[in-house]
PyMOL Python script that loads the backbone (N, CA, C, O; Angstrom):
from pymol import cmd

cmd.read_pdbstr("""\
ATOM      1  N   MET A   1     179.495 240.122-144.008  1.00  0.00           N
ATOM      2  CA  MET A   1     179.669 239.137-145.059  1.00  0.00           C
ATOM      3  C   MET A   1     180.714 238.086-144.659  1.00  0.00           C
ATOM      4  O   MET A   1     180.602 236.919-145.033  1.00  0.00           O
ATOM      5  N   ASP A   2     181.722 238.507-143.902  1.00  0.00           N
ATOM      6  CA  ASP A   2     182.756 237.563-143.485  1.00  0.00           C
ATOM      7  C   ASP A   2     182.200 236.509-142.540  1.00  0.00           C
ATOM      8  O   ASP A   2     182.630 235.356-142.575  1.00  0.00           O
ATOM      9  N   ILE A   3     181.254 236.890-141.700  1.00  0.00           N
ATOM     10  CA  ILE A   3     180.663 235.949-140.748  1.00  0.00           C
ATOM     11  C   ILE A   3     179.911 234.848-141.491  1.00  0.00           C
ATOM     12  O   ILE A   3     179.977 233.682-141.101  1.00  0.00           O
ATOM     13  N   ILE A   4     179.208 235.202-142.542  1.00  0.00           N
ATOM     14  CA  ILE A   4     178.448 234.217-143.324  1.00  0.00           C
ATOM     15  C   ILE A   4     179.402 233.233-143.989  1.00  0.00           C
ATOM     16  O   ILE A   4     179.122 232.034-144.020  1.00  0.00           O
ATOM     17  N   LEU A   5     180.518 233.713-144.520  1.00  0.00           N
ATOM     18  CA  LEU A   5     181.496 232.819-145.145  1.00  0.00           C
ATOM     19  C   LEU A   5     182.121 231.877-144.117  1.00  0.00           C
ATOM     20  O   LEU A   5     182.368 230.710-144.419  1.00  0.00           O
ATOM     21  N   ILE A   6     182.375 232.371-142.917  1.00  0.00           N
ATOM     22  CA  ILE A   6     182.936 231.525-141.867  1.00  0.00           C
ATOM     23  C   ILE A   6     181.931 230.444-141.478  1.00  0.00           C
ATOM     24  O   ILE A   6     182.296 229.279-141.321  1.00  0.00           O
ATOM     25  N   ILE A   7     180.672 230.830-141.324  1.00  0.00           N
ATOM     26  CA  ILE A   7     179.628 229.857-140.963  1.00  0.00           C
ATOM     27  C   ILE A   7     179.477 228.817-142.056  1.00  0.00           C
ATOM     28  O   ILE A   7     179.374 227.625-141.764  1.00  0.00           O
ATOM     29  N   LEU A   8     179.462 229.252-143.320  1.00  0.00           N
ATOM     30  CA  LEU A   8     179.356 228.297-144.422  1.00  0.00           C
ATOM     31  C   LEU A   8     180.568 227.362-144.475  1.00  0.00           C
ATOM     32  O   LEU A   8     180.420 226.176-144.771  1.00  0.00           O
ATOM     33  N   GLY A   9     181.749 227.881-144.194  1.00  0.00           N
ATOM     34  CA  GLY A   9     182.950 227.044-144.175  1.00  0.00           C
ATOM     35  C   GLY A   9     182.896 226.001-143.076  1.00  0.00           C
ATOM     36  O   GLY A   9     183.283 224.853-143.288  1.00  0.00           O
ATOM     37  N   VAL A  10     182.413 226.394-141.892  1.00  0.00           N
ATOM     38  CA  VAL A  10     182.294 225.451-140.776  1.00  0.00           C
ATOM     39  C   VAL A  10     181.257 224.383-141.091  1.00  0.00           C
ATOM     40  O   VAL A  10     181.484 223.202-140.826  1.00  0.00           O
ATOM     41  N   VAL A  11     180.124 224.784-141.653  1.00  0.00           N
ATOM     42  CA  VAL A  11     179.077 223.821-142.007  1.00  0.00           C
ATOM     43  C   VAL A  11     179.589 222.855-143.075  1.00  0.00           C
ATOM     44  O   VAL A  11     179.333 221.654-142.990  1.00  0.00           O
ATOM     45  N   LEU A  12     180.299 223.357-144.064  1.00  0.00           N
ATOM     46  CA  LEU A  12     180.853 222.503-145.112  1.00  0.00           C
ATOM     47  C   LEU A  12     181.892 221.530-144.535  1.00  0.00           C
ATOM     48  O   LEU A  12     181.919 220.358-144.909  1.00  0.00           O
ATOM     49  N   ALA A  13     182.738 222.013-143.633  1.00  0.00           N
ATOM     50  CA  ALA A  13     183.740 221.140-143.018  1.00  0.00           C
ATOM     51  C   ALA A  13     183.067 220.042-142.195  1.00  0.00           C
ATOM     52  O   ALA A  13     183.468 218.881-142.273  1.00  0.00           O
ATOM     53  N   LEU A  14     182.051 220.395-141.411  1.00  0.00           N
ATOM     54  CA  LEU A  14     181.335 219.381-140.628  1.00  0.00           C
ATOM     55  C   LEU A  14     180.653 218.360-141.529  1.00  0.00           C
ATOM     56  O   LEU A  14     180.646 217.166-141.228  1.00  0.00           O
ATOM     57  N   PHE A  15     180.084 218.826-142.629  1.00  0.00           N
ATOM     58  CA  PHE A  15     179.449 217.903-143.569  1.00  0.00           C
ATOM     59  C   PHE A  15     180.476 216.938-144.158  1.00  0.00           C
ATOM     60  O   PHE A  15     180.221 215.737-144.252  1.00  0.00           O
ATOM     61  N   LEU A  16     181.626 217.459-144.551  1.00  0.00           N
ATOM     62  CA  LEU A  16     182.650 216.594-145.144  1.00  0.00           C
ATOM     63  C   LEU A  16     183.188 215.585-144.131  1.00  0.00           C
ATOM     64  O   LEU A  16     183.469 214.440-144.486  1.00  0.00           O
ATOM     65  N   ILE A  17     183.330 215.998-142.890  1.00  0.00           N
ATOM     66  CA  ILE A  17     183.803 215.077-141.853  1.00  0.00           C
ATOM     67  C   ILE A  17     182.785 213.964-141.625  1.00  0.00           C
ATOM     68  O   ILE A  17     183.150 212.790-141.579  1.00  0.00           O
ATOM     69  N   THR A  18     181.505 214.327-141.481  1.00  0.00           N
ATOM     70  CA  THR A  18     180.486 213.296-141.268  1.00  0.00           C
ATOM     71  C   THR A  18     180.317 212.413-142.492  1.00  0.00           C
ATOM     72  O   THR A  18     180.034 211.223-142.354  1.00  0.00           O
ATOM     73  N   PHE A  19     180.486 212.970-143.689  1.00  0.00           N
ATOM     74  CA  PHE A  19     180.396 212.162-144.898  1.00  0.00           C
ATOM     75  C   PHE A  19     181.541 211.159-144.961  1.00  0.00           C
ATOM     76  O   PHE A  19     181.338 210.017-145.374  1.00  0.00           O
ATOM     77  N   ALA A  20     182.738 211.568-144.560  1.00  0.00           N
ATOM     78  CA  ALA A  20     183.878 210.647-144.554  1.00  0.00           C
ATOM     79  C   ALA A  20     183.663 209.538-143.534  1.00  0.00           C
ATOM     80  O   ALA A  20     184.004 208.384-143.794  1.00  0.00           O
ATOM     81  N   ILE A  21     183.101 209.874-142.375  1.00  0.00           N
ATOM     82  CA  ILE A  21     182.795 208.856-141.371  1.00  0.00           C
ATOM     83  C   ILE A  21     181.795 207.855-141.930  1.00  0.00           C
ATOM     84  O   ILE A  21     181.946 206.650-141.729  1.00  0.00           O
ATOM     85  N   TYR A  22     180.776 208.340-142.630  1.00  0.00           N
ATOM     86  CA  TYR A  22     179.780 207.459-143.238  1.00  0.00           C
ATOM     87  C   TYR A  22     180.400 206.622-144.360  1.00  0.00           C
ATOM     88  O   TYR A  22     180.186 205.411-144.418  1.00  0.00           O
ATOM     89  N   TRP A  23     181.149 207.244-145.228  1.00  0.00           N
ATOM     90  CA  TRP A  23     181.679 206.579-146.426  1.00  0.00           C
ATOM     91  C   TRP A  23     182.627 205.434-146.055  1.00  0.00           C
ATOM     92  O   TRP A  23     182.572 204.358-146.651  1.00  0.00           O
ATOM     93  N   PHE A  24     183.500 205.673-145.064  1.00  0.00           N
ATOM     94  CA  PHE A  24     184.483 204.663-144.686  1.00  0.00           C
ATOM     95  C   PHE A  24     184.017 203.798-143.526  1.00  0.00           C
ATOM     96  O   PHE A  24     184.779 202.956-143.052  1.00  0.00           O
ATOM     97  N   ASN A  25     182.785 203.981-143.055  1.00  0.00           N
ATOM     98  CA  ASN A  25     182.188 203.171-141.996  1.00  0.00           C
ATOM     99  C   ASN A  25     183.049 203.217-140.725  1.00  0.00           C
ATOM    100  O   ASN A  25     183.252 202.199-140.063  1.00  0.00           O
ATOM    101  N   LEU A  26     183.546 204.403-140.401  1.00  0.00           N
ATOM    102  CA  LEU A  26     184.479 204.549-139.292  1.00  0.00           C
ATOM    103  C   LEU A  26     183.813 204.359-137.947  1.00  0.00           C
ATOM    104  O   LEU A  26     184.469 203.948-136.990  1.00  0.00           O
ATOM    105  N   ASP A  27     182.535 204.647-137.850  1.00  0.00           N
ATOM    106  CA  ASP A  27     181.872 204.486-136.562  1.00  0.00           C
ATOM    107  C   ASP A  27     181.819 203.019-136.161  1.00  0.00           C
ATOM    108  O   ASP A  27     182.062 202.695-134.999  1.00  0.00           O
ATOM    109  N   MET A  28     181.511 202.135-137.085  1.00  0.00           N
ATOM    110  CA  MET A  28     181.447 200.717-136.752  1.00  0.00           C
ATOM    111  C   MET A  28     182.841 200.127-136.536  1.00  0.00           C
ATOM    112  O   MET A  28     182.999 199.185-135.759  1.00  0.00           O
ATOM    113  N   LYS A  29     183.851 200.672-137.216  1.00  0.00           N
ATOM    114  CA  LYS A  29     185.216 200.213-136.981  1.00  0.00           C
ATOM    115  C   LYS A  29     185.668 200.594-135.578  1.00  0.00           C
ATOM    116  O   LYS A  29     186.355 199.816-134.916  1.00  0.00           O
ATOM    117  N   LEU A  30     185.288 201.783-135.119  1.00  0.00           N
ATOM    118  CA  LEU A  30     185.610 202.201-133.760  1.00  0.00           C
ATOM    119  C   LEU A  30     184.890 201.331-132.745  1.00  0.00           C
ATOM    120  O   LEU A  30     185.482 200.932-131.742  1.00  0.00           O
ATOM    121  N   ILE A  31     183.614 201.030-132.992  1.00  0.00           N
ATOM    122  CA  ILE A  31     182.856 200.175-132.083  1.00  0.00           C
ATOM    123  C   ILE A  31     183.489 198.785-132.021  1.00  0.00           C
ATOM    124  O   ILE A  31     183.516 198.180-130.949  1.00  0.00           O
ATOM    125  N   ARG A  32     183.994 198.267-133.127  1.00  0.00           N
ATOM    126  CA  ARG A  32     184.637 196.952-133.139  1.00  0.00           C
ATOM    127  C   ARG A  32     185.889 196.957-132.265  1.00  0.00           C
ATOM    128  O   ARG A  32     186.125 195.999-131.528  1.00  0.00           O
ATOM    129  N   VAL A  33     186.688 198.006-132.333  1.00  0.00           N
ATOM    130  CA  VAL A  33     187.890 198.102-131.503  1.00  0.00           C
ATOM    131  C   VAL A  33     187.504 198.154-130.030  1.00  0.00           C
ATOM    132  O   VAL A  33     188.112 197.476-129.201  1.00  0.00           O
ATOM    133  N   ILE A  34     186.500 198.955-129.706  1.00  0.00           N
ATOM    134  CA  ILE A  34     186.053 199.057-128.314  1.00  0.00           C
ATOM    135  C   ILE A  34     185.493 197.716-127.843  1.00  0.00           C
ATOM    136  O   ILE A  34     185.754 197.300-126.714  1.00  0.00           O
ATOM    137  N   TYR A  35     184.728 197.038-128.696  1.00  0.00           N
ATOM    138  CA  TYR A  35     184.155 195.738-128.345  1.00  0.00           C
ATOM    139  C   TYR A  35     185.251 194.711-128.069  1.00  0.00           C
ATOM    140  O   TYR A  35     185.170 193.959-127.097  1.00  0.00           O
ATOM    141  N   ASP A  36     186.268 194.679-128.918  1.00  0.00           N
ATOM    142  CA  ASP A  36     187.372 193.729-128.705  1.00  0.00           C
ATOM    143  C   ASP A  36     188.111 194.025-127.410  1.00  0.00           C
ATOM    144  O   ASP A  36     188.481 193.101-126.685  1.00  0.00           O
ATOM    145  N   TRP A  37     188.330 195.300-127.108  1.00  0.00           N
ATOM    146  CA  TRP A  37     189.005 195.670-125.874  1.00  0.00           C
ATOM    147  C   TRP A  37     188.169 195.270-124.660  1.00  0.00           C
ATOM    148  O   TRP A  37     188.700 194.735-123.687  1.00  0.00           O
ATOM    149  N   LEU A  38     186.871 195.528-124.718  1.00  0.00           N
ATOM    150  CA  LEU A  38     186.007 195.150-123.601  1.00  0.00           C
ATOM    151  C   LEU A  38     185.921 193.636-123.451  1.00  0.00           C
ATOM    152  O   LEU A  38     185.855 193.130-122.330  1.00  0.00           O
ATOM    153  N   GLN A  39     185.921 192.912-124.555  1.00  0.00           N
ATOM    154  CA  GLN A  39     185.848 191.454-124.502  1.00  0.00           C
ATOM    155  C   GLN A  39     187.074 190.879-123.793  1.00  0.00           C
ATOM    156  O   GLN A  39     186.947 189.975-122.968  1.00  0.00           O
ATOM    157  N   THR A  40     188.253 191.397-124.112  1.00  0.00           N
ATOM    158  CA  THR A  40     189.444 190.895-123.426  1.00  0.00           C
ATOM    159  C   THR A  40     189.421 191.281-121.957  1.00  0.00           C
ATOM    160  O   THR A  40     189.883 190.521-121.105  1.00  0.00           O
ATOM    161  N   HIS A  41     188.891 192.451-121.657  1.00  0.00           N
ATOM    162  CA  HIS A  41     188.787 192.877-120.257  1.00  0.00           C
ATOM    163  C   HIS A  41     187.866 191.941-119.472  1.00  0.00           C
ATOM    164  O   HIS A  41     188.218 191.505-118.375  1.00  0.00           O
ATOM    165  N   TYR A  42     186.707 191.634-120.017  1.00  0.00           N
ATOM    166  CA  TYR A  42     185.764 190.775-119.312  1.00  0.00           C
ATOM    167  C   TYR A  42     186.209 189.323-119.288  1.00  0.00           C
ATOM    168  O   TYR A  42     185.847 188.588-118.369  1.00  0.00           O
ATOM    169  N   ASP A  43     186.981 188.892-120.269  1.00  0.00           N
ATOM    170  CA  ASP A  43     187.508 187.528-120.242  1.00  0.00           C
ATOM    171  C   ASP A  43     188.534 187.339-119.131  1.00  0.00           C
ATOM    172  O   ASP A  43     188.671 186.236-118.602  1.00  0.00           O
ATOM    173  N   LYS A  44     189.258 188.402-118.767  1.00  0.00           N
ATOM    174  CA  LYS A  44     190.274 188.321-117.728  1.00  0.00           C
ATOM    175  C   LYS A  44     189.700 188.446-116.326  1.00  0.00           C
ATOM    176  O   LYS A  44     190.408 188.178-115.355  1.00  0.00           O
ATOM    177  N   MET A  45     188.452 188.840-116.190  1.00  0.00           N
ATOM    178  CA  MET A  45     187.860 189.032-114.863  1.00  0.00           C
ATOM    179  C   MET A  45     187.705 187.700-114.141  1.00  0.00           C
ATOM    180  O   MET A  45     187.401 186.678-114.755  1.00  0.00           O
ATOM    181  N   LYS A  46     187.915 187.728-112.845  1.00  0.00           N
ATOM    182  CA  LYS A  46     187.761 186.531-112.035  1.00  0.00           C
ATOM    183  C   LYS A  46     186.262 186.265-111.841  1.00  0.00           C
ATOM    184  O   LYS A  46     185.493 187.176-111.535  1.00  0.00           O
ATOM    185  N   ARG A  47     185.874 185.025-112.020  1.00  0.00           N
ATOM    186  CA  ARG A  47     184.463 184.651-111.917  1.00  0.00           C
ATOM    187  C   ARG A  47     184.136 184.146-110.526  1.00  0.00           C
ATOM    188  O   ARG A  47     184.946 183.472-109.891  1.00  0.00           O
ATOM    189  N   ASP A  48     182.948 184.475-110.061  1.00  0.00           N
ATOM    190  CA  ASP A  48     182.484 183.970-108.754  1.00  0.00           C
ATOM    191  C   ASP A  48     181.960 182.555-108.886  1.00  0.00           C
ATOM    192  O   ASP A  48     182.163 181.723-108.002  1.00  0.00           O
ATOM    193  N   LYS A  49     181.287 182.285-109.990  1.00  0.00           N
ATOM    194  CA  LYS A  49     180.676 180.969-110.195  1.00  0.00           C
ATOM    195  C   LYS A  49     181.061 180.427-111.546  1.00  0.00           C
ATOM    196  O   LYS A  49     181.213 181.175-112.512  1.00  0.00           O
ATOM    197  N   LYS A  50     181.215 179.136-111.607  1.00  0.00           N
ATOM    198  CA  LYS A  50     181.468 178.473-112.891  1.00  0.00           C
ATOM    199  C   LYS A  50     180.132 178.115-113.529  1.00  0.00           C
ATOM    200  O   LYS A  50     179.204 177.672-112.851  1.00  0.00           O
ATOM    201  N   LEU A  51     180.052 178.305-114.797  1.00  0.00           N
ATOM    202  CA  LEU A  51     178.817 177.935-115.500  1.00  0.00           C
ATOM    203  C   LEU A  51     178.879 176.513-115.988  1.00  0.00           C
ATOM    204  O   LEU A  51     177.928 176.029-116.602  1.00  0.00           O
TER     205      LEU A  51
END
""", "prot")
cmd.dss("prot")
cmd.show_as("cartoon", "prot")
cmd.util.cbc("prot")
cmd.orient("prot")
């Protein structure tokens, strides 16, 4: 019986974590931070050709 309660607790915790990610739109906020970091990285790169 203890194993079932542990499994249910883990499933409930995972559900709450994914629900919080969905509710606060955290995945897209993380992608925005990564995008901004990559944009500054690529802007600093030396170019071979001028457009």
